[in-house]
N, C-alpha and C positions, 0 to 999 in steps of 0.2 A: 480301460476308462471306461465307466458305463455311461448310459445315457444323459443321466441327470445328477450332476452334481450340485450340492450346497455349502457354500463357504462364504463366511463374514468378512466382510470388509468394513472395517469401522465398525460402527453401529446397523450396518446394512445386511441383510439376509440375502444374497445373492443365489440363485438356481439358476444354473447354465446347463441348458438341455441341447443335446445335439440331435439334430434331426438330418433325415434323408429326404434332400428334395427333391419333389415330383411325386413322392411316393404316397399312395391316398391315403393309406394307414396313419399316415404321421400327424393327420389332423387330430384324431382322437387321443396320441400320445401328446399333443399339445393341450387338449382339454384338459388330461388328468391333472398333467403338470401344473394348469391353472387351479384345479379345485383343490388340490393337495397344497400347492404353495402358499394359495390367495394372494398374488403379487399386488404392490400397489400401481405397478407398471408393467406393460410388456414391451420387451426390446427387441428386433429384430434385427437379421443380417442382411438388410440392403439399406442404401442408402436415402438421403430426404427423397429425393425425386421420384426415385424407386418405389417407394413407401406411398407417394401421392398418385402414382400410376396404378398400385397395386388397389387403391381404392376405388380409381375410376374403374377398374376393370369387374370389381366385386359388384358395385353398386352398377355395372350395366352399362356405364357410358361409354365404354371402350370395349370392342366386341371380338378384336384379335391380338393377338400376343406372338410377338415375332422370337423365333428359336434361331441361333446360330446354328450352322452344320455340326459343330461339337457337341452342342444341346440334344440336337436331334438324333447324332448318334447317342449319347447317353442314356436319353427317353429310351430309345428302342433299347438296349440292353439292360436298361433296368427292369423295363416291364416284366422280365422273367422271374422277379421276387414279388409282383403285385400289379395292381394296375395305378398307371402313371397319369398325374394329371397335372395341367398347366393352367393359371399360375399354381405354383407349387401348394397344395393343401395345407402344409404346415404353417404359413404366411397367411393363406386365407382364414385357417380357423381361428390364427390369433386374432386377425381384423375383425371376424364374426364376435368373438370372447369381449374384444375390447368393446363392442356395442351393446352387446347382450348385459355384459355385466358391468359397464360405465368403468371399466378401468382403460385409461389412457394407452396408445400405441407408441411407440416412438422407434427410431431408427439406429444403427449401430454401425454400420459401413459409411466409408465416404460417400460424399456427394459428386455429383456429376462433374462438376469440374476439377475439384482434384483429383478424382481417381484418374481422369486423362492426362492430367501431369504424372502421376507416379506411374501409370502405364507406360507413358513416352521416356519417362526416364529409365524404365529397366526393359523397355521391349523396344528394339530397333527394327528397321525394317528386315535386314536379313534376318532374325529371329522369327518376325511373322511369315514370312516365305517358309522358312524350316517347318514353321508348325502347320500349317497350310497343307505343306507336303506329306507330312507324318498323318493326315486325316486318314488316307485311304487304307493306311498301316493300322491305325486305330481301328478303324470301322470291321479291318478282318480279325483281330487279335481275337482270339479266344480268353475270354477273362477266368481264372480259375476258382473265383470265390465261389461259394455255397450258402452266403446271406449277402442280404442287402447292405447290413454292415461293414462285410469285409468288401463287397462291390465297391462302395463309394471310395475307400481306403485306396485300392488297387486301382479304379480310375484316375484319382488325384494322383495317383504316381507317374502313371501312363499321360494323362493332360497335361500336367504341369513339370516334365519332364527337363525341357528345358530351363535353365536358369533362370533366365529374365520373366517366366512366368511365374517360377516358382518364388522369387523374390516379391513378385506383385502380390502372392497370396500370403506372404509371410508379413509383409506391410499392412494388408487387410486386417490379420490377427491382432497386429499391434494397436492399431487403430478401433477396431472393436473392444480390446481390453479397456482401452484407453476410455471410449466412452462409456462402459460398463463403470469405471472408475468415478467418471464425472457425476453419472447417474445416483450412484450410490450416496452422494453427498445432498441428494434432496428426497430422498425413499428410502423408506424401511425395508421395503420387499420388492426386490426383483425379480422378475421372469427373462432370462436372456435365451432368446430362439436362436442357435444357430447353427451353421452346417457341421454335420458330424465330422466331418475330414478336417475342418478347421477348429474344432473343440480342444484338440491337444494344444496347439500353440497359443490359444486365447488363454486357458487353465495355465499354461507356463508362464505367461507374462502378467496375469494377476497375481500368481502366487509370487514371482518374483517380486512384485513390487508391496505386496502387503508383507513381505520378510523385510524388504530396505529399511 
């Protein structure tokens, strides 16, 4: 599956763009997609509160961005494929383009409260402990990927190996697909900026419901 896939949902043309979180070059990928697809709205793979946080960081209202231990390891290992920046350039560019071209930007993922509920449902205390203990092993792991695209897929398989975490990500995919369908009722052209590793699940959900 390529980085950008266009599908029709009712009378709406949706471009689903898979991006690599953190990689500097992804900003240009988003800009090219916007200029090509000319969307009425840009929808990004974060929740409502995260989107407000992104705006605050981009506008200089917030200086520090917190990274979890897993995110720090991810950023270090991804850096062999190019410069890495936080917040993710794909999201920052989406926000810049929304201001520059007067295109609204919206969220696709769960809000904080609902995400916490989903997380608690699937990830118990023992699973959290096991995930924490796996960090050293993940940090030492030699990833065989030869491209950034392969790396994020391999990383996803490793970091979400435990079933609870995998089910959380599957739930997020369903949520984002549902949100795209909801937006498609209001807009004629949508650019959905999603994480590349989540794109197959999102596309499968969208295709399944479009055929139903």
